[in-house]
Phi, psi and omega in degrees: 000125179286126178271123180232127177238110181256117187232089176301135182270151175272002182299131173051053176061041174060043177277346183237152170240139177242122180248147176228127180235139171248119186290133181299141181303333182269007184288134176280161179300129184209140177305140186293328179294321177289320179301312181289325178299326179288341186252327190269125183288139171058031180235127181283158178294325179295324179292322176297319179294321177295322178298319178295316180299327181277359180080022183263006175241118182248138174241117183053038175087000182242135178295133179233154179274175188290343181267005176299137177266122181289148180240155176306138177073004172302143173253116186249128175244136182229130173253123181230136168296136178297138174293148178295154177298157181286074180232129176291125182257119182264133175297137178227135182279082181243129181301139176229147173261107182242094184285345182207144176203142170218195185290342187251335186202167169218156177252130176247131171264092189287136175281149173298143180096349179264125174285144184286312189225143177304137178200181182307124179090346180219073183270346180226168176076013183268170178299322180293320174304316180295321180291325176302320178288315183298317182289335170045248186262013176299142183232151172281167181305332180275004178092353179282155183290146173286131177237142178290129181242116185286145176243328178203174181222162165230159186298156179310312186263017169256135178262165171128195195273135170227152171253139179233130179278154180245359175208163188294323181295316177298320179298315180298314182293320178290324177301319179295319178300312182290320180297322180271359180061034179269059182206173180242121178228125178234136179241150168255137184218143169256120183244148177292141173093168176259146183257130182294334180248166178273344179201165180183178180226135176251125178237127179182137180296131181248132178204175179298137176291121184297340180265344180208101186290351180281345181234166179257168176216159175259120183275150181300153178303133182095343177284129185277355178285158180078180181237146181307132181217140181225127177235124174262138179226154172213149182284131174260318182203138181253138177235016178083293182268340173223164183222136173274125183241152163254123181246131178245126182274129170266333173233176184225062181277158178302129178058026190303307182297318183299312184281328177296314180293323175300322185294339178254015175086018181228064180299158179294145177302124178063031175268098185298322184292334186239025170085009184267003182266014173248163178279102187264336180224154176121201186257170177267001181297139182298328180296319178292318179301319179291324177302315180295317178299323177295320178296315178300322180292324178292325184227079185279055181193172177294142183277079182216130182223127176282096193277319182223154183211123180227141182197167177279127181298134186295342180251312184281336183077005180266145178285129178236143184229133179239144179227152182227154174284152173294139180292167187301318183294322179295313180295324180295319179292319177299319179298321179295319179293321178297319178295320180296313180297319181297321183278344183257351178281000000 
């Protein structure tokens, strides 16, 4: 009996699948690409070969190429980007900020309010719809059209940088980078409250809230639910009642920064899902209450921006780093807080 363990990962909104196979003792020597093609549902042999080329197929803990011959009792691990849902994606002429592009990837500086990929309730108007239009008539060397291939996502109401692959090999190699957390990601966030220290680290398993599947929660230490998550933060600027933070992700769980900061009593400014859209700190004076409402109106979303993104290029092997300016709404709220602090000191 062939042992197959298929374990979809929760990493980056379930963009990856992780498979584990134990080769049956009676199995004859067979190329690993053919062996996996016979077992893996809805996966082409060429995609399996690209996964091997990208180092995403491990045998007994060691990366192997597609011509490796499987042996009885081999333990095979495979990392695959999840195929997109069976949804027809229509090109849409939607403006995009693309600060960098080459033959293998492009960087998008996503605006707040834009959904990354079509899904239930958001079949049009997404970043992927816009990319289908933007890539237009670009072609791969074999003449097939270039299609945007996701490697990671950020929330609809979070702004900032994403990398998108333009071919399967680049996607596989970048998927491995993100899955192994071999990259640098920094976010800027405005959080409620003042922090007693200038920097710190939040560690806590993140998983779906059992009472509300739309949000995440941090499970108590020792609880096996959720997935290991680590967020490093440091203070950039203090405003007394709120604080501007730089957050660096060591892992990349869904809503990680948002739920981690909530778990230590500092939800993001105007984060409705995690309790930050109420006036949590400050005075009861009506002038202050109106000031906060004005800030919320300026930035009607959680105050979170994916500011920088660095990783090893899938083809050149060189580390590349991208940085972005804070968007207008974020800067406007910071300017209001600076003015408030200046007038109240």
